[in-house]
C-alpha positions in Angstrom: 0.0 0.0 0.0 1.3 3.4 -0.9 0.2 6.8 0.5 0.9 10.2 -0.9 2.5 12.2 1.9 3.4 15.7 0.8 4.8 15.3 -2.7 6.1 11.7 -2.4 4.7 8.3 -2.2 5.6 6.2 0.9 5.0 2.6 1.7 2.5 1.9 4.5 4.3 -1.2 5.6 3.7 -4.1 7.8 -0.1 -4.4 7.9 -2.3 -7.3 9.2 -5.8 -7.4 7.8 -8.6 -9.1 9.8 -12.2 -9.5 8.6 -15.4 -10.0 10.6 -19.1 -10.2 9.7 -21.4 -8.6 12.3 -25.1 -9.6 12.2 -28.1 -7.4 13.3 -31.8 -8.2 13.5 -34.6 -6.2 11.9 -34.6 -3.8 14.9 -30.9 -3.1 14.6 -30.0 -5.3 17.6 -26.6 -7.0 17.6 -27.0 -10.8 17.1 -23.5 -12.2 16.5 -20.1 -11.9 14.9 -18.1 -14.3 12.8 -14.4 -14.0 12.2 -13.5 -14.6 8.6 -11.2 -17.6 8.3 -8.6 -15.7 6.2 -6.1 -13.1 7.5 -3.7 -11.2 5.3 -0.3 -9.7 6.3 1.5 -7.4 3.9 5.0 -6.0 4.1 7.8 -5.1 1.8 11.2 -6.4 0.8 13.0 -3.9 -1.4 10.2 -2.8 -3.8 8.4 -6.2 -3.6 5.2 -6.7 -1.7 5.2 -9.8 0.4 1.7 -11.1 1.2 1.1 -13.7 3.8 -2.3 -15.4 3.4 -3.2 -17.5 6.5 -6.4 -19.6 6.4 -8.0 -21.5 9.2 -8.7 -25.1 8.3 -12.3 -25.7 9.3 -11.8 -29.3 10.3 -8.7 -29.0 12.5 -8.7 -25.3 13.4 -5.1 -25.2 12.4 -3.7 -22.4 10.2 -2.5 -22.9 6.6 -0.1 -20.3 5.3 0.8 -19.2 1.7 3.3 -16.4 1.0 3.1 -14.5 -2.3 5.5 -12.0 -3.9 4.1 -9.1 -5.9 6.7 -7.6 -8.2 7.0 -3.8 -8.6 5.4 -2.1 -11.6 8.7 -1.8 -13.3 10.7 -4.6 -15.0 12.9 -6.7 -12.6 15.6 -9.2 -13.4 14.4 -12.6 -14.3 14.3 -14.9 -11.2 14.7 -12.0 -8.7 11.1 -12.6 -7.3 12.0 -16.2 -6.5 15.2 -15.1 -4.7 13.3 -12.6 -2.6 10.6 -15.2 -1.8 13.3 -17.8 -0.7 15.0 -15.1 1.4 11.7 -14.3 3.2 10.8 -17.9 3.8 14.3 -18.7 5.1 13.9 -16.5 8.1 13.0 -18.2 11.4 9.9 -15.9 11.9 8.8 -15.7 8.3 5.2 -16.4 9.2 3.9 -14.0 11.9 0.8 -12.1 12.9 2.9 -9.3 14.5 2.6 -6.1 12.5 3.1 -2.4 12.8 -0.6 -1.7 11.7 -3.7 -3.7 12.2 -6.8 -3.2 10.0 -10.2 -4.7 11.0 -12.7 -4.7 8.2 -16.2 -5.3 9.6 -19.1 -6.2 7.3 -22.4 -5.2 8.9 -25.4 -7.3 7.9 -28.9 -6.1 8.7 -31.9 -8.4 8.8 -29.5 -11.3 9.4 -32.2 -13.3 11.2 -34.4 -13.3 8.1 -34.3 -15.0 4.7 -33.2 -11.6 3.2 -30.1 -10.4 5.0 -28.6 -7.2 3.5 -25.1 -5.8 3.8 -24.8 -2.2 4.9 -21.8 0.1 4.7 -18.8 -1.7 6.2 -16.6 -0.3 9.0 -12.8 -0.2 9.0 -10.8 0.3 12.1 -7.0 0.7 12.1 -4.7 0.3 15.1 -1.0 1.0 15.2 1.3 -1.0 17.3 2.2 2.3 19.0 -1.4 3.0 20.1 -1.8 3.0 23.9 -5.4 1.8 23.7 -6.6 -0.5 20.9 -10.2 -1.0 19.8 -9.2 -4.6 18.8 -6.2 -6.8 19.4 -4.4 -9.5 17.6 -1.9 -11.6 19.5 0.4 -14.3 18.1 2.3 -16.7 20.3 4.6 -18.8 18.0 5.3 -22.4 18.9 9.0 -22.5 19.9 9.5 -25.8 18.1 7.7 -24.8 14.9 7.7 -21.2 13.7 4.8 -21.9 11.3 2.5 -23.0 14.2 1.3 -21.1 17.3 -1.7 -19.7 19.0 -3.6 -16.8 17.4 -5.9 -14.7 19.6 -8.2 -12.1 18.0 -10.0 -9.8 20.5 -12.8 -7.9 18.6 -14.4 -4.7 19.8 -17.3 -5.0 22.2 -20.7 -5.7 20.6 -21.8 -2.2 21.7 -19.2 -0.6 19.5 -20.7 -2.3 16.4 -24.2 -1.5 17.5 -23.5 2.2 17.9 -21.9 2.4 14.5 -24.8 0.4 12.9 -27.4 2.7 14.5 -25.5 5.9 13.5 -25.5 4.6 9.9 -29.2 3.7 10.0 -30.0 7.2 11.4 -27.9 8.8 8.6 -25.5 10.4 11.1 -22.5 8.9 9.4 
């Protein structure tokens, strides 16, 4: 991800993306939330984007990881992306959920308790690792014997937070 800061583009580096669906009934009352089974982490090596895609396996609850390299827009030497990927994967902590920035993307669903659920405008929340208080938290405790395994804990905002945002949207306040 690039951001225009002043007159220059700068990488917004080291971001973990978390997705959740939040259900509301026809009266706008919170019903439930479901964490999406895929998390994305993006960072950069030189001008290459490195994207970690981690998926929860539904049967075992374990995580499966894929790492992808996205080349820069300009031409690069043949084989260089493979060299970058091997270098990334050779690091002891190549798979991690630690990040500088955390982005929670919440899909809000109204009438979720009916046969006609409808998505409403989603909500995005961004935390920085430097933030003293965080609206949501992602914690990763790697297994000392296997750096590809570990315990992932995602603490989502309280239901009241989602309810307030949903009601403010329904009232046209935001």
